N, CA and C atoms as an extended XYZ file, in Angstrom:
522
Properties=species:S:1:pos:R:3:atomname:S:1:resname:S:1:resid:I:1 pbc="F F F"
N         0.881       -1.546       -0.128 N   MET     1
C        -0.114        0.015       -0.452 CA  MET     1
C         0.984        1.292        0.018 C   MET     1
N         0.686        1.966       -0.771 N   SER     2
C         1.720        3.055       -1.102 CA  SER     2
C         0.897        4.297        0.010 C   SER     2
N         2.596        4.914        0.598 N   ARG     3
C         1.773        6.652        1.598 CA  ARG     3
C         1.270        7.395        1.312 C   ARG     3
N         1.112        7.573       -0.371 N   ALA     4
C        -0.074        8.388       -0.853 CA  ALA     4
C        -1.465        8.089       -0.361 C   ALA     4
N        -1.817        7.007       -0.364 N   PHE     5
C        -3.231        5.991       -0.826 CA  PHE     5
C        -3.673        6.174        1.339 C   PHE     5
N        -2.546        6.323        1.318 N   VAL     6
C        -3.229        6.090        3.453 CA  VAL     6
C        -3.076        7.810        3.671 C   VAL     6
N        -2.476        8.535        3.002 N   LYS     7
C        -3.133       10.327        3.436 CA  LYS     7
C        -3.950       10.191        2.498 C   LYS     7
N        -4.675       10.124        1.695 N   ASP     8
C        -5.758       10.281        1.188 CA  ASP     8
C        -7.038        9.495        2.134 C   ASP     8
N        -6.810        8.482        2.532 N   GLN     9
C        -7.975        7.600        3.192 CA  GLN     9
C        -8.121        8.717        4.607 C   GLN     9
N        -6.906        9.314        5.248 N   ASP    10
C        -6.786        9.848        6.373 CA  ASP    10
C        -7.009       11.102        5.803 C   ASP    10
N        -7.601       11.453        5.012 N   ALA    11
C        -7.754       13.287        4.970 CA  ALA    11
C        -9.605       13.095        4.780 C   ALA    11
N        -9.626       12.602        4.453 N   ASP    12
C       -11.054       12.243        4.137 CA  ASP    12
C       -11.848       12.374        5.052 C   ASP    12
N       -11.480       11.745        6.481 N   TYR    13
C       -12.168       11.885        8.142 CA  TYR    13
C       -11.776       13.220        8.613 C   TYR    13
N       -10.970       14.164        8.022 N   LEU    14
C       -10.557       15.287        8.677 CA  LEU    14
C       -11.759       15.895        7.619 C   LEU    14
N       -11.651       16.289        6.903 N   ASP    15
C       -12.762       17.062        6.091 CA  ASP    15
C       -14.111       17.090        6.727 C   ASP    15
N       -14.447       17.422        7.858 N   LEU    16
C       -15.694       17.402        8.826 CA  LEU    16
C       -16.697       18.626        7.774 C   LEU    16
N       -17.702       18.376        7.782 N   PRO    17
C       -18.206       19.195        7.385 CA  PRO    17
C       -18.807       20.745        8.149 C   PRO    17
N       -18.874       21.412        7.392 N   GLU    18
C       -18.954       23.162        8.553 CA  GLU    18
C       -20.560       23.070        9.531 C   GLU    18
N       -20.523       23.572       11.008 N   ARG    19
C       -21.762       23.512       11.630 CA  ARG    19
C       -22.643       24.329       10.770 C   ARG    19
N       -23.853       24.406       11.004 N   PRO    20
C       -24.592       25.109       10.220 CA  PRO    20
C       -24.466       26.258       11.338 C   PRO    20
N       -24.564       27.642       10.387 N   VAL    21
C       -24.976       28.973       11.227 CA  VAL    21
C       -25.978       29.518       10.485 C   VAL    21
N       -27.186       29.844       11.286 N   SER    22
C       -28.263       30.123       10.797 CA  SER    22
C       -28.453       31.458       10.108 C   SER    22
N       -29.644       31.132        9.613 N   GLU    23
C       -29.883       32.902        8.379 CA  GLU    23
C       -30.525       34.075        9.129 C   GLU    23
N       -30.684       33.501       10.370 N   HIS    24
C       -31.533       34.220       10.912 CA  HIS    24
C       -30.403       35.287       11.477 C   HIS    24
N       -30.898       36.491       11.758 N   PRO    25
C       -29.765       37.727       12.960 CA  PRO    25
C       -29.239       37.121       14.224 C   PRO    25
N       -28.358       37.672       14.518 N   ASN    26
C       -27.371       36.662       15.891 CA  ASN    26
C       -27.759       37.755       16.380 C   ASN    26
N       -29.274       38.039       17.044 N   ASP    27
C       -29.420       38.636       18.445 CA  ASP    27
C       -28.995       38.171       19.643 C   ASP    27
N       -28.247       38.565       20.370 N   VAL    28
C       -27.765       38.262       21.953 CA  VAL    28
C       -28.297       38.644       22.981 C   VAL    28
N       -28.265       38.235       23.951 N   THR    29
C       -28.066       39.363       25.410 CA  THR    29
C       -26.855       39.216       25.608 C   THR    29
N       -26.823       40.237       26.472 N   GLU    30
C       -25.177       40.410       27.068 CA  GLU    30
C       -24.548       38.691       27.703 C   GLU    30
N       -25.658       38.239       28.488 N   ALA    31
C       -25.065       36.817       29.066 CA  ALA    31
C       -24.751       36.175       27.266 C   ALA    31
N       -25.565       35.867       26.669 N   GLY    32
C       -25.304       35.474       25.434 CA  GLY    32
C       -24.287       35.752       24.723 C   GLY    32
N       -23.545       36.798       25.119 N   LEU    33
C       -22.665       37.411       24.263 CA  LEU    33
C       -21.487       36.950       24.825 C   LEU    33
N       -21.478       36.645       26.274 N   ALA    34
C       -20.649       36.049       27.212 CA  ALA    34
C       -20.790       34.525       26.911 C   ALA    34
N       -21.236       33.676       27.036 N   GLN    35
C       -21.799       32.306       26.620 CA  GLN    35
C       -20.982       31.942       25.295 C   GLN    35
N       -20.976       33.290       23.851 N   ILE    36
C       -20.330       32.804       22.526 CA  ILE    36
C       -18.853       33.245       22.673 C   ILE    36
N       -18.506       33.897       23.557 N   GLU    37
C       -17.287       34.586       23.903 CA  GLU    37
C       -16.025       33.280       24.984 C   GLU    37
N       -16.971       32.578       25.854 N   ASP    38
C       -16.480       31.416       26.624 CA  ASP    38
C       -15.908       30.332       25.439 C   ASP    38
N       -17.255       30.486       24.653 N   ALA    39
C       -17.353       29.235       23.789 CA  ALA    39
C       -15.970       29.155       22.945 C   ALA    39
N       -16.293       30.339       22.664 N   LEU    40
C       -14.706       30.860       21.654 CA  LEU    40
C       -13.246       30.545       22.308 C   LEU    40
N       -13.557       31.110       23.543 N   ALA    41
C       -12.251       30.683       23.991 CA  ALA    41
C       -11.795       28.844       24.287 C   ALA    41
N       -12.864       28.572       24.534 N   LYS    42
C       -13.032       27.026       24.738 CA  LYS    42
C       -12.825       26.317       23.796 C   LYS    42
N       -12.431       26.616       22.545 N   ALA    43
C       -12.710       26.006       20.993 CA  ALA    43
C       -11.408       26.684       20.828 C   ALA    43
N       -10.195       27.262       21.039 N   GLY    44
C        -9.111       28.323       20.581 CA  GLY    44
C        -8.642       27.205       22.100 C   GLY    44
N        -8.472       27.131       23.161 N   GLU    45
C        -7.636       26.189       24.222 CA  GLU    45
C        -7.950       24.958       23.461 C   GLU    45
N        -8.760       24.482       22.983 N   ALA    46
C        -9.265       22.700       22.381 CA  ALA    46
C        -8.097       22.920       21.474 C   ALA    46
N        -8.242       23.975       20.357 N   TYR    47
C        -7.696       23.916       19.276 CA  TYR    47
C        -5.975       23.969       19.560 C   TYR    47
N        -5.498       24.212       20.247 N   ALA    48
C        -4.002       24.569       20.710 CA  ALA    48
C        -3.719       23.375       21.518 C   ALA    48
N        -4.350       22.745       21.846 N   LEU    49
C        -3.910       21.263       22.567 CA  LEU    49
C        -4.252       20.028       21.455 C   LEU    49
N        -5.092       20.517       20.664 N   ALA    50
C        -4.953       19.557       19.671 CA  ALA    50
C        -3.890       19.296       18.852 C   ALA    50
N        -3.543       20.803       18.690 N   GLN    51
C        -2.246       20.765       17.735 CA  GLN    51
C        -0.765       20.196       18.373 C   GLN    51
N        -0.510       20.677       19.792 N   ALA    52
C         0.385       20.091       20.779 CA  ALA    52
C        -0.061       18.713       20.391 C   ALA    52
N        -0.522       18.075       20.158 N   SER    53
C        -0.596       16.609       20.254 CA  SER    53
C        -0.697       16.037       19.326 C   SER    53
N        -0.715       16.888       18.271 N   ALA    54
C        -0.625       16.137       16.933 CA  ALA    54
C        -1.183       15.545       16.282 C   ALA    54
N        -2.504       15.609       17.280 N   ASP    55
C        -3.972       14.254       16.787 CA  ASP    55
C        -4.476       15.216       15.393 C   ASP    55
N        -4.437       14.818       14.486 N   ARG    56
C        -5.522       15.073       13.296 CA  ARG    56
C        -6.488       15.717       13.364 C   ARG    56
N        -7.053       14.131       13.536 N   ALA    57
C        -8.814       14.195       14.117 CA  ALA    57
C        -9.055       15.320       15.333 C   ALA    57
N        -8.533       15.790       16.175 N   ALA    58
C        -9.076       16.538       17.297 CA  ALA    58
C        -8.445       18.269       16.611 C   ALA    58
N        -7.458       18.435       16.054 N   ILE    59
C        -7.543       19.368       15.052 CA  ILE    59
C        -8.414       19.963       14.349 C   ILE    59
N        -8.505       18.980       13.684 N   ALA    60
C        -9.836       19.485       12.442 CA  ALA    60
C       -10.975       19.641       13.303 C   ALA    60
N       -11.413       18.663       14.001 N   ALA    61
C       -12.876       19.111       14.674 CA  ALA    61
C       -12.788       20.400       15.727 C   ALA    61
N       -11.425       20.462       16.617 N   ALA    62
C       -11.232       22.368       17.215 CA  ALA    62
C       -11.210       23.270       16.033 C   ALA    62
N       -10.386       22.897       14.826 N   ARG    63
C       -11.017       24.087       14.111 CA  ARG    63
C       -11.778       24.314       13.330 C   ARG    63
N       -12.511       22.829       13.377 N   ARG    64
C       -14.449       23.245       12.944 CA  ARG    64
C       -14.950       24.468       13.577 C   ARG    64
N       -14.716       23.790       15.604 N   GLU    65
C       -15.666       25.314       16.417 CA  GLU    65
C       -14.902       26.254       16.540 C   GLU    65
N       -13.974       26.386       16.085 N   LEU    66
C       -13.324       27.902       16.301 CA  LEU    66
C       -14.357       28.660       15.285 C   LEU    66
N       -14.091       28.101       13.969 N   ARG    67
C       -14.506       28.829       12.691 CA  ARG    67
C       -15.903       29.367       13.246 C   ARG    67
N       -16.699       28.031       13.472 N   TYR    68
C       -18.022       28.668       14.212 CA  TYR    68
C       -18.752       29.333       14.893 C   TYR    68
N       -17.769       29.295       16.263 N   TRP    69
C       -17.635       30.486       17.145 CA  TRP    69
C       -17.330       31.711       16.691 C   TRP    69
N       -16.076       31.830       16.196 N   THR    70
C       -15.366       33.187       15.597 CA  THR    70
C       -16.324       33.691       14.528 C   THR    70
N       -17.107       32.701       14.078 N   ALA    71
C       -18.778       33.294       13.200 CA  ALA    71
C       -19.346       34.503       14.048 C   ALA    71
N       -19.973       33.347       14.765 N   ARG    72
C       -20.906       33.551       15.516 CA  ARG    72
C       -20.667       34.902       16.785 C   ARG    72
N       -19.245       35.003       17.151 N   ARG    73
C       -19.148       36.361       17.505 CA  ARG    73
C       -18.771       37.329       16.825 C   ARG    73
N       -18.473       37.385       15.473 N   ALA    74
C       -18.205       38.241       14.489 CA  ALA    74
C       -19.435       38.745       13.929 C   ALA    74
N       -20.606       38.631       13.860 N   THR    75
C       -22.169       38.567       14.030 CA  THR    75
C       -22.977       38.706       14.704 C   THR    75
N       -22.480       38.638       16.034 N   ALA    76
C       -23.146       38.898       16.886 CA  ALA    76
C       -23.958       40.394       17.644 C   ALA    76
N       -25.006       40.475       17.688 N   ARG    77
C       -25.633       41.940       17.909 CA  ARG    77
C       -26.803       42.023       19.056 C   ARG    77
N       -26.131       42.439       20.559 N   ILE    78
C       -26.450       43.125       22.354 CA  ILE    78
C       -28.017       43.628       21.674 C   ILE    78
N       -28.675       42.945       21.820 N   VAL    79
C       -30.339       43.829       21.410 CA  VAL    79
C       -30.347       44.039       23.213 C   VAL    79
N       -30.737       45.739       23.348 N   PRO    80
C       -31.014       45.660       24.696 CA  PRO    80
C       -32.501       46.436       24.672 C   PRO    80
N       -32.932       45.886       26.521 N   ALA    81
C       -34.205       46.210       26.715 CA  ALA    81
C       -34.675       47.066       25.799 C   ALA    81
N       -36.229       46.698       25.700 N   PRO    82
C       -36.917       47.759       24.819 CA  PRO    82
C       -37.223       48.689       26.031 C   PRO    82
N       -37.976       50.007       25.694 N   ALA    83
C       -38.273       51.879       26.381 CA  ALA    83
C       -40.036       51.051       27.168 C   ALA    83
N       -40.234       50.371       26.253 N   ASP    84
C       -41.919       49.713       26.753 CA  ASP    84
C       -41.355       48.488       26.874 C   ASP    84
N       -41.377       47.876       28.411 N   THR    85
C       -41.087       46.918       29.046 CA  THR    85
C       -42.872       45.780       29.132 C   THR    85
N       -43.705       46.725       28.584 N   SER    86
C       -45.322       46.168       29.075 CA  SER    86
C       -45.730       45.157       27.560 C   SER    86
N       -44.666       44.886       26.567 N   GLU    87
C       -45.132       44.016       25.183 CA  GLU    87
C       -43.807       43.260       25.461 C   GLU    87
N       -44.337       42.016       24.864 N   VAL    88
C       -43.084       41.287       24.902 CA  VAL    88
C       -42.167       41.656       23.577 C   VAL    88
N       -40.502       41.659       23.643 N   TRP    89
C       -39.870       41.925       22.574 CA  TRP    89
C       -38.701       40.478       23.055 C   TRP    89
N       -37.558       41.020       22.828 N   PHE    90
C       -36.048       40.028       22.642 CA  PHE    90
C       -36.369       40.501       24.413 C   PHE    90
N       -34.956       39.091       25.002 N   GLY    91
C       -35.349       39.392       26.076 CA  GLY    91
C       -36.349       38.808       27.041 C   GLY    91
N       -37.499       39.222       27.291 N   ALA    92
C       -38.646       39.324       27.997 CA  ALA    92
C       -38.467       38.036       28.474 C   ALA    92
N       -38.695       37.978       29.568 N   CYS    93
C       -39.446       36.970       30.663 CA  CYS    93
C       -40.472       37.125       30.387 C   CYS    93
N       -41.698       35.688       29.758 N   VAL    94
C       -42.722       35.901       29.471 CA  VAL    94
C       -43.375       34.682       30.005 C   VAL    94
N       -44.327       35.004       31.102 N   THR    95
C       -44.893       33.868       31.663 CA  THR    95
C       -46.685       33.607       30.857 C   THR    95
N       -46.539       32.052       30.429 N   ILE    96
C       -48.039       31.846       29.950 CA  ILE    96
C       -48.689       31.111       30.650 C   ILE    96
N       -50.148       30.445       30.005 N   ARG    97
C       -50.960       29.539       30.477 CA  ARG    97
C       -51.504       28.678       29.825 C   ARG    97
N       -51.042       27.652       29.631 N   ARG    98
C       -51.691       27.098       28.301 CA  ARG    98
C       -53.443       26.635       28.583 C   ARG    98
N       -53.489       26.249       27.928 N   ASP    99
C       -55.538       25.580       27.929 CA  ASP    99
C       -55.432       24.590       28.237 C   ASP    99
N       -54.543       23.653       29.164 N   ASP   100
C       -54.699       22.671       29.939 CA  ASP   100
C       -54.294       22.732       31.503 C   ASP   100
N       -53.873       24.151       31.419 N   GLY   101
C       -53.731       24.639       33.087 CA  GLY   101
C       -52.515       24.788       33.539 C   GLY   101
N       -51.533       24.329       32.358 N   ARG   102
C       -49.764       24.550       32.997 CA  ARG   102
C       -49.331       26.007       32.692 C   ARG   102
N       -48.611       26.251       33.804 N   GLU   103
C       -48.179       27.955       34.166 CA  GLU   103
C       -46.540       27.125       33.325 C   GLU   103
N       -45.998       28.034       32.442 N   GLN   104
C       -44.447       28.198       32.198 CA  GLN   104
C       -44.135       29.521       32.395 C   GLN   104
N       -42.577       29.675       32.464 N   THR   105
C       -41.916       31.060       32.416 CA  THR   105
C       -41.005       30.603       31.101 C   THR   105
N       -40.736       31.617       30.269 N   PHE   106
C       -39.575       30.892       29.059 CA  PHE   106
C       -38.927       32.900       28.652 C   PHE   106
N       -37.372       33.014       28.399 N   ARG   107
C       -37.167       33.903       28.561 CA  ARG   107
C       -36.525       33.445       27.025 C   ARG   107
N       -37.132       35.087       26.026 N   ILE   108
C       -36.361       35.033       24.659 CA  ILE   108
C       -35.320       35.712       24.681 C   ILE   108
N       -34.462       34.669       23.653 N   VAL   109
C       -32.727       34.810       24.167 CA  VAL   109
C       -32.614       34.471       22.052 C   VAL   109
N       -30.983       34.831       22.342 N   GLY   110
C       -30.489       34.107       21.356 CA  GLY   110
C       -30.467       32.710       20.839 C   GLY   110
N       -30.231       32.610       19.730 N   GLU   111
C       -30.224       31.023       18.716 CA  GLU   111
C       -29.278       30.124       19.690 C   GLU   111
N       -28.366       30.782       20.287 N   ASP   112
C       -26.866       29.937       21.332 CA  ASP   112
C       -27.045       29.940       22.170 C   ASP   112
N       -27.908       30.930       23.005 N   GLU   113
C       -28.070       30.691       24.273 CA  GLU   113
C       -29.562       29.574       24.847 C   GLU   113
N       -30.369       29.890       23.791 N   ALA   114
C       -31.604       29.035       24.030 CA  ALA   114
C       -31.313       27.644       24.330 C   ALA   114
N       -32.161       27.576       25.639 N   ASP   115
C       -32.094       25.790       26.206 CA  ASP   115
C       -33.404       26.249       27.211 C   ASP   115
N       -34.288       25.496       26.320 N   PRO   116
C       -35.816       25.429       26.892 CA  PRO   116
C       -35.982       24.327       28.166 C   PRO   116
N       -35.080       23.696       28.235 N   ALA   117
C       -35.050       22.569       29.975 CA  ALA   117
C       -35.024       24.133       30.671 C   ALA   117
N       -34.161       24.748       30.160 N   LYS   118
C       -33.634       25.981       31.158 CA  LYS   118
C       -34.424       27.310       31.592 C   LYS   118
N       -35.458       26.957       30.446 N   GLY   119
C       -36.314       28.120       30.440 CA  GLY   119
C       -35.882       29.341       29.456 C   GLY   119
N       -35.443       28.845       28.677 N   SER   120
C       -34.727       30.090       27.213 CA  SER   120
C       -35.251       29.264       26.260 C   SER   120
N       -35.949       30.393       25.695 N   ILE   121
C       -36.433       29.699       23.821 CA  ILE   121
C       -35.938       31.218       22.717 C   ILE   121
N       -35.453       30.327       22.106 N   SER   122
C       -34.632       31.204       20.992 CA  SER   122
C       -35.679       31.709       20.564 C   SER   122
N       -35.378       33.218       19.592 N   HIS   123
C       -36.275       34.735       19.513 CA  HIS   123
C       -36.909       34.026       17.976 C   HIS   123
N       -36.039       32.857       17.142 N   VAL   124
C       -37.034       32.531       16.169 CA  VAL   124
C       -37.764       31.287       16.567 C   VAL   124
N       -37.900       30.980       17.327 N   SER   125
C       -38.895       30.106       17.741 CA  SER   125
C       -40.597       30.185       17.388 C   SER   125
N       -41.178       29.399       17.260 N   PRO   126
C       -42.588       29.527       16.807 CA  PRO   126
C       -43.298       30.619       18.152 C   PRO   126
N       -43.112       29.602       19.209 N   LEU   127
C       -43.628       30.391       20.905 CA  LEU   127
C       -43.123       32.069       20.653 C   LEU   127
N       -42.063       32.108       20.564 N   ALA   128
C       -41.489       33.711       20.680 CA  ALA   128
C       -42.128       34.357       19.844 C   ALA   128
N       -41.838       34.108       18.779 N   LYS   129
C       -42.507       34.496       17.523 CA  LYS   129
C       -44.620       34.738       17.787 C   LYS   129
N       -44.411       34.268       18.373 N   SER   130
C       -46.443       34.222       18.453 CA  SER   130
C       -46.396       35.406       19.490 C   SER   130
N       -45.640       35.862       20.568 N   MET   131
C       -45.623       36.375       21.579 CA  MET   131
C       -45.203       38.053       21.355 C   MET   131
N       -44.373       38.097       20.370 N   PHE   132
C       -43.791       39.058       20.300 CA  PHE   132
C       -44.672       40.345       20.119 C   PHE   132
N       -44.569       41.626       20.888 N   GLY   133
C       -45.820       42.578       20.736 CA  GLY   133
C       -47.047       42.392       21.118 C   GLY   133
N       -47.134       41.345       22.323 N   LYS   134
C       -48.489       41.100       22.831 CA  LYS   134
C       -48.374       41.648       24.451 C   LYS   134
N       -49.205       41.792       24.815 N   ARG   135
C       -48.968       42.292       26.707 CA  ARG   135
C       -49.848       41.491       27.041 C   ARG   135
N       -49.856       41.384       28.797 N   VAL   136
C       -50.680       40.571       29.611 CA  VAL   136
C       -52.238       40.595       29.057 C   VAL   136
N       -52.741       38.821       29.642 N   GLY   137
C       -54.118       38.891       28.693 CA  GLY   137
C       -53.842       38.845       27.333 C   GLY   137
N       -53.400       38.712       26.339 N   GLU   138
C       -53.629       38.500       25.102 CA  GLU   138
C       -52.924       36.894       25.132 C   GLU   138
N       -53.920       36.281       24.022 N   ILE   139
C       -53.803       35.365       23.371 CA  ILE   139
C       -52.810       34.973       22.847 C   ILE   139
N       -51.946       34.015       22.884 N   VAL   140
C       -50.985       33.372       21.671 CA  VAL   140
C       -50.800       31.807       20.979 C   VAL   140
N       -50.352       31.531       20.135 N   THR   141
C       -50.117       30.202       19.734 CA  THR   141
C       -49.053       29.582       20.029 C   THR   141
N       -49.218       28.085       21.402 N   ALA   142
C       -48.302       28.085       21.876 CA  ALA   142
C       -48.326       26.213       21.985 C   ALA   142
N       -47.391       25.775       20.954 N   GLY   143
C       -47.871       24.503       20.443 CA  GLY   143
C       -48.676       24.392       19.500 C   GLY   143
N       -49.439       22.886       19.668 N   ASN   144
C       -51.165       22.877       19.271 CA  ASN   144
C       -52.164       23.352       20.033 C   ASN   144
N       -52.018       24.440       21.008 N   GLY   145
C       -53.060       24.630       21.250 CA  GLY   145
C       -52.569       26.821       21.629 C   GLY   145
N       -53.644       27.277       23.076 N   GLN   146
C       -53.247       28.577       22.641 CA  GLN   146
C       -52.483       28.690       24.740 C   GLN   146
N       -52.388       29.981       24.501 N   ALA   147
C       -51.805       30.493       25.746 CA  ALA   147
C       -52.234       31.402       26.086 C   ALA   147
N       -52.310       31.918       27.400 N   GLU   148
C       -52.269       33.483       27.878 CA  GLU   148
C       -51.614       33.846       28.434 C   GLU   148
N       -51.254       35.463       28.259 N   ILE   149
C       -49.972       36.117       28.870 CA  ILE   149
C       -50.329       35.856       29.934 C   ILE   149
N       -49.153       35.956       31.030 N   GLU   150
C       -49.361       36.216       32.227 CA  GLU   150
C       -48.854       37.307       33.294 C   GLU   150
N       -47.421       37.079       32.445 N   ALA   151
C       -46.893       38.082       32.843 CA  ALA   151
C       -45.729       38.675       32.351 C   ALA   151
N       -44.891       39.745       31.785 N   ILE   152
C       -43.962       40.060       31.271 CA  ILE   152
C       -42.948       40.902       32.052 C   ILE   152
N       -41.661       40.389       32.240 N   SER   153
C       -40.729       41.053       32.375 CA  SER   153
C       -38.696       41.098       32.033 C   SER   153
N       -38.309       41.636       32.622 N   TYR   154
C       -36.825       42.307       31.578 CA  TYR   154
C       -35.840       41.656       32.742 C   TYR   154
N       -35.567       40.543       33.302 N   GLY   155
C       -35.034       40.175       33.990 CA  GLY   155
C       -33.650       39.861       33.183 C   GLY   155
N       -32.623       39.037       34.289 N   THR   156
C       -31.235       38.651       33.533 CA  THR   156
C       -31.947       36.729       33.081 C   THR   156
N       -32.254       36.600       33.864 N   THR   157
C       -32.811       34.684       33.317 CA  THR   157
C       -34.330       34.576       33.785 C   THR   157
N       -34.524       33.389       33.395 N   ALA   158
C       -36.022       33.444       33.715 CA  ALA   158
C       -36.484       33.219       35.456 C   ALA   158
N       -35.591       32.399       36.245 N   ALA   159
C       -35.501       32.141       37.468 CA  ALA   159
C       -35.558       33.874       37.900 C   ALA   159
N       -34.938       34.488       38.202 N   GLU   160
C       -34.625       35.979       38.466 CA  GLU   160
C       -36.009       36.475       38.067 C   GLU   160
N       -36.621       36.777       36.806 N   SER   161
C       -37.594       37.475       36.248 CA  SER   161
C       -39.027       36.763       37.275 C   SER   161
N       -39.109       35.184       37.402 N   ARG   162
C       -40.165       34.930       38.158 CA  ARG   162
C       -40.094       36.011       40.002 C   ARG   162
N       -39.412       36.444       40.119 N   GLN   163
C       -39.265       37.445       41.663 CA  GLN   163
C       -39.400       37.952       40.937 C   GLN   163
N       -39.742       39.109       39.917 N   LEU   164
C       -39.829       40.212       39.616 CA  LEU   164
C       -41.277       40.540       39.865 C   LEU   164
N       -41.248       42.028       39.565 N   THR   165
C       -42.714       42.443       39.246 CA  THR   165
C       -43.468       42.204       37.622 C   THR   165
N       -44.697       41.897       37.690 N   ASN   166
C       -44.844       41.529       36.032 CA  ASN   166
C       -45.662       42.918       35.545 C   ASN   166
N       -45.987       43.210       34.010 N   SER   167
C       -46.304       44.388       33.985 CA  SER   167
C       -47.154       44.918       34.259 C   SER   167
N       -48.354       44.430       34.685 N   ASP   168
C       -49.637       45.032       35.324 CA  ASP   168
C       -49.054       45.200       37.083 C   ASP   168
N       -48.026       44.949       37.414 N   GLY   169
C       -47.640       45.756       39.059 CA  GLY   169
C       -47.698       44.481       40.175 C   GLY   169
N       -48.212       43.257       39.784 N   GLU   170
C       -48.630       42.316       40.492 CA  GLU   170
C       -47.460       41.129       40.727 C   GLU   170
N       -47.206       40.561       41.565 N   GLY   171
C       -45.807       39.817       41.753 CA  GLY   171
C       -46.510       38.552       41.374 C   GLY   171
N       -45.611       37.331       40.575 N   ARG   172
C       -46.102       36.535       40.323 CA  ARG   172
C       -45.305       34.974       40.914 C   ARG   172
N       -45.143       34.166       41.045 N   ASP   173
C       -44.243       33.059       40.881 CA  ASP   173
C       -45.070       31.847       40.505 C   ASP   173
N       -43.794       31.719       38.910 N   ALA   174
C       -44.199       30.660       37.970 CA  ALA   174
C       -43.756       29.435       38.688 C   ALA   174
């Protein structure tokens, strides 16, 4: 077996597909920007370690992560809280009551920082889109059903916002 043939096979697995980058604006909260910067730093560290170990597969994987997080950092745009906090916009924590009685609170954030299990959803998600511009008491589409907006706040996290007052002045615990 020739050495050239082996190198060609090795190169195949090093040609990793790029991580898809969203077509949507890269709107972020301040915390979201910090998360991107942290991921970029970790990708840089992983790349340096991979180079030091001369592990070609690790170098390729780390290089891909580095390209992705560099692109996300370059396009990140911090969205400030709106002047009118009585409506749902980017960065809002929104408490809804679904038609089945469940009460849920979500914070609307950038795509890279969204984690529904932790109470944050992407600004491009169907639920977030259905809530934009709405006020307390309005009905929105939530999955296959509907939900009423019970509270809107602009805290740092969904958990913190549950402790804040909602837009009609009453405190609520989600």
